C-alpha positions as CSV (number, residue, x, y, z in Angstrom):
1,M,-200.9,-60.5,8.1
2,G,-198.2,-61.1,5.5
3,V,-199.1,-63.0,2.3
4,M,-198.0,-66.6,2.3
5,T,-196.1,-68.0,-0.7
6,K,-193.7,-70.8,-1.5
7,L,-191.4,-71.3,1.5
8,Q,-189.4,-74.5,0.7
9,Y,-186.6,-74.6,-2.0
10,D,-184.2,-77.2,-3.3
11,S,-181.4,-74.6,-3.1
12,H,-180.9,-71.0,-2.1
13,I,-180.7,-69.9,-5.8
14,Q,-184.3,-70.9,-6.2
15,L,-185.2,-67.9,-4.1
16,A,-185.1,-66.2,-7.5
17,E,-188.6,-67.7,-8.0
18,L,-189.8,-65.0,-5.6
19,P,-190.4,-61.5,-7.2
20,Y,-187.7,-60.0,-5.1
21,F,-184.6,-61.6,-6.6
22,N,-183.0,-62.4,-9.9
23,V,-179.9,-64.5,-10.7
24,R,-176.8,-62.8,-12.2
25,D,-173.6,-64.7,-12.8
26,G,-174.8,-67.4,-10.5
27,R,-175.6,-65.0,-7.6
28,L,-178.8,-63.8,-6.1
29,V,-179.4,-60.1,-6.7
30,L,-182.2,-57.8,-5.8
31,A,-184.7,-57.6,-8.6
32,D,-185.7,-54.0,-8.0
33,A,-184.4,-51.2,-5.9
34,A,-187.9,-50.7,-4.6
35,F,-187.4,-53.8,-2.4
36,G,-184.7,-51.9,-0.4
37,P,-182.8,-50.2,1.0
38,S,-182.1,-52.4,4.0
39,I,-179.8,-52.7,7.0
40,D,-178.6,-56.0,8.3
41,V,-178.0,-55.7,12.1
42,H,-176.6,-59.1,12.7
43,T,-173.3,-60.0,10.9
44,H,-169.9,-61.4,11.8
45,L,-166.5,-61.6,10.2
46,A,-164.0,-64.3,11.0
47,L,-163.4,-64.6,14.8
48,A,-160.1,-65.5,16.4
49,Y,-159.2,-66.7,19.9
50,G,-156.0,-67.6,21.6
51,R,-153.7,-65.9,19.1
52,K,-153.6,-63.0,16.7
53,I,-156.1,-63.4,13.9
54,R,-154.5,-65.0,10.8
55,V,-157.4,-64.3,8.4
56,D,-157.0,-61.1,6.3
57,L,-160.3,-59.4,7.0
58,N,-159.7,-57.0,4.2
59,K,-159.2,-59.6,1.4
60,L,-161.8,-60.2,-1.3
61,H,-162.4,-63.9,-2.3
62,D,-164.3,-65.2,-5.4
63,R,-167.1,-66.5,-3.3
64,T,-168.2,-66.7,0.3
65,E,-168.4,-70.1,1.9
66,H,-171.5,-69.7,4.1
67,Y,-171.9,-72.3,6.9
68,L,-175.2,-73.2,5.4
69,G,-174.1,-73.6,1.8
70,V,-176.2,-71.9,-0.9
71,D,-176.5,-75.2,-2.7
72,K,-178.4,-76.7,0.2
73,P,-182.2,-77.1,0.5
74,L,-183.8,-74.2,2.3
75,D,-187.0,-74.0,4.3
76,L,-188.0,-70.4,5.2
77,D,-190.6,-71.5,7.7
78,V,-188.4,-73.3,10.3
79,Y,-185.8,-71.9,12.7
80,I,-183.0,-71.6,10.1
81,N,-180.5,-73.9,11.7
82,K,-182.9,-76.8,11.2
83,N,-181.8,-76.6,7.5
84,F,-178.3,-78.0,8.5
85,D,-177.5,-81.6,7.6
86,E,-175.1,-83.5,9.9
87,D,-172.1,-82.9,7.6
88,S,-172.7,-79.2,7.4
89,L,-173.0,-79.0,11.2
90,R,-169.8,-80.9,11.7
91,R,-167.9,-78.6,9.2
92,M,-169.3,-75.5,10.9
93,R,-168.3,-76.6,14.4
94,K,-164.8,-77.5,13.3
95,D,-164.4,-74.2,11.5
96,L,-165.6,-72.2,14.5
97,T,-163.4,-74.1,17.0
98,L,-160.1,-75.4,15.7
99,G,-160.4,-73.2,12.7
100,S,-160.3,-70.1,14.8
101,L,-156.6,-70.8,15.4
102,S,-155.7,-70.9,11.7
103,A,-156.1,-69.2,8.3
104,K,-157.7,-72.2,6.7
105,G,-161.2,-73.4,6.0
106,M,-164.5,-71.6,5.3
107,R,-163.7,-68.7,7.7
108,V,-161.0,-67.4,5.3
109,T,-163.8,-66.0,3.1
110,H,-165.6,-64.3,6.0
111,T,-164.1,-60.9,5.3
112,A,-165.3,-57.4,5.0
113,P,-165.1,-57.2,1.2
114,N,-167.0,-60.5,0.8
115,L,-169.7,-59.2,3.1
116,S,-169.8,-55.9,1.1
117,A,-170.1,-57.8,-2.2
118,E,-173.2,-59.7,-0.9
119,M,-174.7,-56.4,0.4
120,A,-174.2,-54.7,-2.9
121,D,-176.1,-57.6,-4.7
122,L,-179.0,-57.3,-2.3
123,G,-179.5,-53.5,-1.8
124,I,-178.2,-53.8,1.8
125,V,-176.7,-50.3,2.5
126,S,-175.3,-51.1,6.0
127,S,-174.3,-54.1,8.0
128,V,-173.6,-54.2,11.7
129,L,-170.6,-56.3,12.7
130,L,-170.9,-58.2,16.0
131,P,-167.6,-59.2,17.6
132,I,-167.4,-61.6,20.5
133,D,-164.5,-61.4,23.0
134,F,-163.2,-63.3,26.0
135,P,-161.7,-61.6,29.0
136,V,-158.2,-62.2,27.6
137,L,-156.6,-63.7,24.4
138,S,-159.0,-62.2,21.9
139,R,-159.1,-58.9,20.1
140,N,-162.1,-59.3,17.9
141,A,-163.7,-56.0,18.7
142,E,-160.5,-54.2,17.8
143,N,-160.3,-56.1,14.5
144,Y,-163.9,-55.5,13.6
145,L,-163.7,-51.8,14.4
146,Q,-160.7,-51.5,12.2
147,A,-162.4,-53.3,9.3
148,A,-165.4,-51.0,9.7
149,Q,-163.3,-47.9,9.5
150,V,-162.0,-48.9,6.0
151,T,-165.1,-50.5,4.5
152,D,-168.0,-48.4,3.3
153,G,-171.4,-49.6,4.6
154,L,-170.0,-51.4,7.7
155,I,-170.3,-50.4,11.3
156,S,-169.3,-52.4,14.3
157,L,-170.4,-52.9,17.8
158,G,-167.8,-53.5,20.5
159,S,-167.4,-56.4,22.9
160,V,-166.1,-56.3,26.4
161,H,-166.4,-59.4,28.5
162,P,-168.0,-58.8,31.9
163,Y,-164.9,-60.5,33.6
164,A,-162.4,-58.3,31.7
165,R,-160.2,-55.9,33.6
166,K,-161.1,-52.2,33.5
167,V,-164.5,-52.7,31.9
168,P,-165.6,-49.0,32.0
169,E,-162.4,-47.8,30.4
170,K,-162.6,-50.5,27.7
171,L,-166.2,-49.6,26.9
172,A,-165.4,-45.9,26.6
173,A,-162.3,-46.7,24.4
174,Q,-164.4,-48.8,22.0
175,K,-167.0,-46.1,21.8
176,A,-164.3,-43.6,20.9
177,L,-163.1,-46.0,18.1
178,G,-166.6,-46.0,16.6
179,A,-168.5,-48.8,18.4
180,R,-172.3,-48.2,18.1
181,G,-173.2,-50.6,20.9
182,I,-171.9,-53.8,22.6
183,K,-172.5,-57.4,21.7
184,V,-173.1,-59.9,24.5
185,H,-173.2,-63.6,23.7
186,P,-173.9,-65.6,26.9
187,A,-173.3,-69.0,25.4
188,V,-169.9,-68.2,23.8
189,Q,-168.7,-65.9,26.5
190,S,-169.9,-68.4,29.2
191,V,-171.6,-65.7,31.3
192,A,-175.3,-65.7,32.1
193,P,-177.2,-62.5,31.2
194,D,-178.2,-62.0,34.8
195,N,-174.6,-62.5,36.2
196,P,-173.8,-59.6,38.6
197,R,-170.7,-58.6,36.5
198,A,-172.8,-58.6,33.3
199,M,-175.4,-56.5,35.1
200,R,-172.8,-54.0,35.9
201,L,-171.7,-53.9,32.3
202,Y,-175.2,-53.1,31.1
203,G,-175.4,-50.1,33.5
204,I,-172.2,-48.7,32.1
205,C,-173.5,-49.2,28.6
206,G,-176.6,-47.3,29.4
207,D,-174.6,-44.4,30.8
208,L,-172.5,-44.3,27.6
209,G,-175.5,-44.5,25.3
210,L,-174.4,-47.9,23.9
211,P,-177.2,-50.4,23.1
212,V,-176.6,-54.0,24.1
213,L,-177.3,-56.6,21.4
214,F,-177.7,-60.0,23.0
215,H,-177.5,-63.4,21.5
216,C,-180.9,-64.3,23.0
217,G,-182.4,-67.7,23.5
218,P,-181.5,-71.3,23.0
219,V,-181.0,-72.4,19.4
220,G,-180.9,-76.2,19.9
221,I,-177.5,-77.0,18.5
222,E,-175.3,-75.4,21.2
223,P,-173.7,-77.3,24.1
224,E,-175.9,-77.9,27.1
225,R,-174.2,-75.3,29.3
226,G,-174.7,-72.6,26.6
227,R,-178.4,-73.6,26.3
228,R,-178.9,-73.1,30.0
229,L,-177.2,-69.7,30.0
230,C,-179.5,-68.5,27.2
231,Q,-182.9,-69.3,28.8
232,L,-185.2,-66.3,28.3
233,E,-186.0,-65.9,32.0
234,R,-182.4,-64.9,32.6
235,Y,-182.8,-61.8,30.3
236,A,-185.6,-60.4,32.4
237,P,-183.5,-58.9,35.3
238,P,-181.3,-56.7,33.1
239,I,-184.3,-55.5,31.0
240,K,-186.2,-54.5,34.2
241,E,-183.2,-53.2,36.3
242,Y,-181.8,-51.0,33.5
243,P,-184.7,-49.2,31.8
244,N,-182.2,-46.6,30.4
245,T,-180.2,-49.2,28.6
246,T,-181.5,-50.4,25.2
247,F,-181.5,-54.1,24.7
248,V,-181.7,-55.8,21.3
249,L,-182.8,-59.4,21.6
250,G,-180.9,-61.1,18.8
251,H,-182.8,-63.9,17.1
252,S,-185.9,-62.6,18.8
253,G,-185.4,-65.2,21.6
254,A,-184.5,-68.0,19.1
255,L,-186.5,-71.1,20.1
256,Q,-188.2,-69.1,22.9
257,M,-189.6,-66.4,20.7
258,E,-192.9,-66.1,22.6
259,Q,-191.1,-64.8,25.7
260,A,-188.9,-62.4,23.8
261,L,-192.1,-61.0,22.1
262,A,-193.6,-60.5,25.5
263,Y,-190.6,-58.6,26.8
264,A,-190.8,-56.3,23.8
265,K,-194.5,-55.6,24.3
266,E,-194.0,-54.9,28.0
267,H,-190.7,-52.9,28.0
268,T,-189.9,-49.9,25.9
269,N,-186.2,-50.5,26.1
270,V,-186.4,-53.8,24.1
271,Y,-185.9,-54.3,20.4
272,L,-186.4,-57.6,18.5
273,E,-183.9,-58.7,15.8
274,L,-185.3,-61.3,13.4
275,A,-182.2,-63.4,12.3
276,S,-183.1,-67.1,12.0
277,Q,-186.8,-66.9,12.8
278,S,-189.4,-68.5,10.5
279,V,-191.8,-66.6,8.3
280,T,-194.6,-67.7,10.6
281,N,-192.9,-66.3,13.7
282,I,-192.0,-63.1,11.9
283,N,-195.6,-62.7,10.9
284,R,-196.5,-63.1,14.6
285,I,-193.9,-60.6,15.7
286,L,-195.1,-58.1,13.1
287,D,-198.7,-58.6,14.2
288,E,-197.9,-57.9,17.9
289,A,-194.6,-56.2,18.5
290,P,-194.1,-52.4,18.6
291,P,-193.4,-51.7,14.9
292,D,-190.6,-49.2,15.5
293,R,-188.6,-51.8,17.5
294,V,-188.2,-54.7,15.0
295,M,-185.1,-55.0,12.8
296,M,-183.8,-57.4,10.1
297,G,-180.7,-59.5,10.7
298,S,-179.1,-62.4,8.8
299,D,-176.3,-63.9,11.0
300,W,-173.9,-63.8,8.0
301,P,-171.7,-65.7,7.3
302,F,-173.7,-68.6,8.8
303,Y,-176.4,-67.8,6.3
304,H,-176.7,-65.9,3.0
305,Q,-178.2,-62.5,3.6
306,A,-181.0,-63.2,1.0
307,T,-182.6,-65.7,3.4
308,S,-183.5,-63.0,6.0
309,L,-184.3,-60.4,3.4
310,A,-186.7,-62.9,1.7
311,K,-188.5,-63.6,5.0
312,V,-189.1,-60.0,5.8
313,L,-190.3,-59.2,2.3
314,I,-192.7,-62.1,2.3
315,A,-194.0,-61.3,5.8
316,T,-194.5,-57.6,5.0
317,E,-196.5,-58.2,1.8
318,G,-199.9,-56.7,2.3
319,R,-198.7,-54.5,5.2
320,S,-198.0,-50.8,5.1
321,A,-195.0,-49.4,3.3
322,E,-194.0,-47.7,6.5
323,L,-193.8,-51.0,8.4
324,R,-191.7,-52.7,5.7
325,A,-189.3,-49.7,5.5
326,G,-189.1,-49.6,9.3
327,V,-188.1,-53.3,9.7
328,L,-185.8,-53.3,6.7
329,H,-184.0,-50.0,7.4
330,D,-185.5,-47.2,9.4
331,N,-185.6,-48.7,12.9
332,A,-182.0,-49.8,12.7
333,A,-180.9,-46.5,11.1
334,R,-182.4,-44.6,14.0
335,L,-181.0,-46.9,16.7
336,F,-177.5,-47.0,15.4
337,G,-177.2,-43.4,14.2
338,L,-177.4,-44.1,10.5
339,M,-180.2,-41.6,9.6
């Protein structure tokens, strides 16, 4: 059981009250290299739909505008989106919808160099980019793979919508460009995890040796249709039918963590990714889940990477050094070929 400590803060910068962080030039930085290295397996750059991306993904900005601002209060022991106030939620939704058509707003700062700068502050040696594509009118996987090719420390998964044309050929092409797996987001892509076309995609991923990283579980702030698509029982058929495909349950099932934990305990092809979970739930996962199949993620740029790093460091206090290193780094390095 991890050691409990203060979990509520008036702003993110107060995380420096923990022994893991200091403040330098107004930024949170890792206090000691001994608290790393780590790998963040859940990050995004700016996404674009409907037209060619207008954000320069290779441009460095003075600061990153996270959707949950670093000046906002932070409770580490709730599902993280419960920290949003109504104004922050409104701004985020606008930025993710209408903003995806423009080069304005917070998303302009969601670039590879800005992610790299935050990683350098926190001892994060690699981040995994998760693109999300529609059947047509989006090229996010292509954009992310290109950004990863020119930015040290970044790798990218691919994204092929189950209803796209020539799914096998597109998956193979993305693997050839460096994709280390495939991102599937049922709510955004509007396809249930157990949809027959999605099931076909998972089989091809298994044949190609590409892990599937799901957005997994309802989060409480998505539209009702997306919430229905992400119910945990809908993830059971692919997990059971494709034992040779590795599935990473992003957010560890979100608000249905208990069922995601049960899947990981029962099926050897299931990993849990911790982005957004509370310290209490992370402790529960570390108590019960296979220790070699749990990984840290942040969901950057929704949240500062220090939030997830703090939770894992808190939850692994008093546990073995091997467990901490596995969750922070080694499990992801093994899965995504970064050893």
